[in-house]
C-alpha positions in Angstrom: -72.8 26.5 -5.2 -69.1 25.9 -5.0 -69.2 25.3 -1.3 -72.0 22.8 -1.8 -70.0 21.0 -4.4 -67.0 20.9 -2.1 -69.1 19.4 0.7 -70.6 16.9 -1.7 -67.1 15.8 -2.8 -65.9 15.5 0.8 -69.0 13.4 1.6 -68.3 11.1 -1.4 -64.7 10.7 -0.4 -65.7 9.9 3.2 -68.2 7.3 2.0 -65.5 5.6 -0.1 -63.1 5.6 2.8 -65.7 4.2 5.2 -66.6 1.3 2.8 -62.9 0.5 2.2 -62.3 0.3 6.0 -65.3 -1.9 6.5 -64.2 -4.3 3.7 -60.6 -4.3 5.0 -61.7 -5.1 8.5 -63.9 -7.9 7.2 -60.9 -9.4 5.4 -58.7 -9.3 8.5 -61.4 -10.6 10.8 -62.1 -13.7 8.7 -58.6 -14.7 7.6 -58.3 -18.5 8.2 -55.8 -19.5 10.9 -55.1 -22.6 8.9 -52.9 -22.5 5.7 -52.1 -25.6 3.6 -48.5 -25.4 2.6 -47.8 -28.8 0.9 -50.3 -31.2 -0.7 -48.9 -34.7 -0.3 -52.1 -36.7 -1.0 -51.3 -39.9 -2.9 -52.7 -43.2 -4.1 -50.2 -45.9 -5.2 -50.4 -49.5 -6.4 -48.0 -52.3 -7.3 -48.9 -55.6 -9.1 -45.8 -57.6 -9.8 -43.5 -55.3 -11.8 -46.3 -53.0 -12.7 -46.6 -49.8 -10.7 -48.7 -46.6 -11.0 -49.6 -43.6 -8.8 -51.8 -40.5 -8.7 -51.3 -37.5 -6.4 -52.2 -34.0 -5.2 -55.8 -33.8 -6.2 -59.3 -34.1 -4.7 -60.1 -37.3 -6.7 -57.3 -39.9 -7.0 -57.3 -43.3 -8.7 -54.6 -45.8 -9.5 -54.9 -49.4 -10.8 -52.3 -52.0 -11.8 -52.4 -55.5 -13.3 -49.6 -57.9 -13.1 -47.9 -58.4 -16.5 -48.3 -61.7 -18.4 -46.1 -64.4 -16.9 -46.1 -62.9 -13.4 -49.4 -64.6 -12.3 -52.8 -63.0 -12.6 -53.4 -60.3 -10.0 -54.3 -56.7 -9.6 -54.2 -53.7 -7.2 -56.4 -50.7 -6.9 -56.4 -47.6 -4.7 -58.8 -44.6 -4.7 -59.4 -41.5 -2.6 -61.8 -38.6 -2.7 -60.9 -35.8 -0.3 -61.0 -32.0 0.1 -59.7 -29.2 2.3 -61.0 -26.4 0.1 -62.3 -25.1 3.4 -59.1 -25.1 5.5 -61.2 -25.3 8.6 -63.0 -28.5 7.5 -61.1 -31.4 5.9 -62.9 -34.5 4.7 -61.9 -37.7 2.9 -62.5 -41.3 2.1 -60.1 -43.8 0.7 -59.6 -47.5 -0.1 -56.9 -49.9 -1.2 -57.3 -53.5 -2.4 -55.3 -56.3 -3.9 -56.1 -59.6 -5.4 -53.1 -61.9 -5.8 -52.9 -65.3 -7.6 -49.5 -66.9 -7.4 -46.0 -65.5 -6.6 -45.4 -61.8 -6.7 -45.8 -58.7 -4.6 -49.0 -56.6 -4.6 -49.6 -53.4 -2.8 -52.4 -50.8 -2.7 -52.0 -47.6 -0.6 -54.4 -44.6 -0.1 -52.7 -41.7 1.7 -54.1 -38.4 2.8 -51.1 -36.3 3.8 -50.6 -32.6 4.1 -48.3 -30.0 5.7 -50.0 -26.9 7.1 -49.4 -23.9 9.4 -51.5 -22.5 12.3 -51.4 -18.7 12.6 -53.5 -18.5 15.8 -54.6 -21.1 18.4 -57.3 -23.5 17.1 -59.1 -26.4 18.6 -59.5 -29.6 16.5 -61.7 -32.6 16.3 -60.8 -35.7 14.3 -63.3 -38.5 13.6 -62.4 -41.5 11.5 -63.9 -44.9 10.6 -61.6 -47.7 9.5 -62.2 -51.1 8.0 -60.0 -53.9 6.7 -60.3 -57.5 5.5 -58.0 -60.4 4.4 -59.0 -63.7 2.9 -55.7 -65.4 4.0 -53.4 -64.8 7.0 -50.7 -62.1 6.5 -47.3 -63.6 5.7 -44.8 -61.0 4.4 -47.2 -58.1 4.3 -47.4 -54.5 5.5 -51.1 -53.7 5.9 -51.8 -50.6 7.9 -54.5 -48.2 8.9 -53.5 -45.2 11.0 -53.8 -41.4 11.4 -51.0 -39.2 12.9 -50.7 -35.5 13.5 -47.1 -34.3 13.9 -45.4 -31.1 14.9 -43.5 -30.4 11.7 -39.8 -30.2 12.6 -38.6 -31.5 9.2 -38.3 -34.8 7.2 -35.6 -37.4 6.9 -34.0 -38.6 3.7 -36.9 -40.8 2.9 -39.4 -37.9 3.2 -40.8 -39.2 6.5 -41.8 -36.7 9.2 -39.4 -36.5 12.2 -41.5 -34.4 14.5 -43.2 -35.6 17.7 -46.9 -36.7 17.3 -49.7 -34.6 18.6 -51.9 -37.7 18.3 -51.3 -41.1 16.9 -54.2 -43.4 16.1 -54.0 -47.0 14.8 -56.8 -49.2 13.8 -56.8 -53.0 14.4 -55.8 -55.1 11.4 -57.0 -58.7 10.7 -53.5 -60.1 10.0 -54.7 -63.7 10.6 -57.5 -63.3 8.1 -61.1 -62.1 8.5 -62.2 -58.5 8.9 -62.1 -55.6 11.3 -63.9 -52.3 11.8 -63.4 -49.4 14.2 -64.1 -45.8 15.0 -61.4 -43.5 16.3 -61.4 -39.8 17.3 -59.1 -37.2 18.8 -59.6 -33.6 20.2 -57.2 -31.0 21.4 -55.7 -27.6 20.8 -53.0 -26.5 18.3 -50.8 -23.5 19.1 -49.3 -21.4 16.3 -46.7 -23.3 14.3 -46.0 -25.9 11.6 -47.8 -29.3 11.5 -48.1 -32.4 9.3 -51.0 -34.7 9.1 -50.8 -38.3 7.7 -53.6 -40.8 7.3 -52.6 -44.1 5.6 -54.6 -47.0 4.5 -52.7 -49.8 2.8 -53.2 -53.5 1.8 -50.5 -55.8 0.6 -49.6 -59.4 -0.2 -46.3 -61.0 -0.9 -45.7 -64.4 -2.5 -48.0 -67.4 -2.1 -50.5 -68.4 -1.0 -53.0 -66.5 -3.2 -55.5 -64.2 -1.6 -57.2 -60.8 -1.3 -56.8 -57.9 1.1 -58.5 -54.5 1.5 -58.3 -51.5 3.7 -60.7 -48.4 3.8 -61.2 -45.2 5.8 -63.4 -42.2 6.0 -62.7 -39.1 8.1 -63.5 -35.5 9.0 -61.0 -33.2 10.6 -62.5 -29.9 11.9 -60.8 -26.8 13.3 -62.2 -23.8 15.1 -60.6 -20.7 16.6 -59.7 -21.2 20.2 -61.1 -17.8 21.1 -64.5 -18.4 22.5 -65.7 -14.8 21.9 -68.6 -14.9 19.3 -67.6 -13.5 15.9 -70.1 -12.1 13.4 -70.6 -14.0 10.1 -68.9 -12.4 7.1 -72.2 -11.7 5.4 -73.6 -10.1 8.6 -70.5 -8.0 9.1 -70.5 -6.7 5.5 -74.2 -6.0 5.7 -73.7 -4.0 8.9 -70.7 -2.1 7.5 -72.5 -1.3 4.3 -75.5 -0.1 6.2 -73.4 2.2 8.4 -71.6 3.5 5.3 -74.9 4.2 3.6 -76.2 6.1 6.7 -73.0 8.1 6.9 -73.1 9.0 3.2 -76.7 10.0 3.2 -76.0 12.2 6.2 -73.2 14.0 4.4 -75.2 14.4 1.2 -78.1 15.9 3.2 -75.7 18.3 5.0 -74.3 19.4 1.6 -77.8 20.0 0.2 -78.9 22.0 3.1 -75.9 24.3 2.8 
């Protein structure tokens, strides 16, 4: 009886160890190679002397109206985005201004993040860009672009200094009218530090009055560069649990027979 009890306890301990190893292996096998280190997402607006911003969240919104006496006008910027799945980033943003009379107006929607790559990954960026202006651009700074940098540090203004991995610019209707374009990029990232910046802004300075708008939508997908097929987490856990169950059953049966 005592020998059977000892065999049973040994079998239970072996079962526990087996399950622990399976779960640990699953955690190691499916650790994401992408880690977000700094969330710099931002929307910002200026209308005359009125300014507001919203930052570092999946849903961002900022609006501003010019104070009384500075001419009627307003600016709005909004963005919905996510990288809750570090291997799949998605976002859409817009910025618009409506100016009537002297003053400076700006709207900016910026998806920016710093991240690290632990093991080689391939990437695919796909973006759609659109912009419009009701009057030619005088003293303005409209922009639509996406840039992926090797992160070597930032200057005193917080701008990335590293060399670009890719740099995409969308056409802008500086003489009035509208534009629309699609842009994409693919490649391989080796382990290291990176920074991604996608900026859509619209602005207007001083007369004449007018409107301007920029908008973007994008997906940024990563996948391990190793082409060897990897089991899904659920499948691996199911297989491991099954093996552990078979092992435990065998040990219990051996203990019972003895």
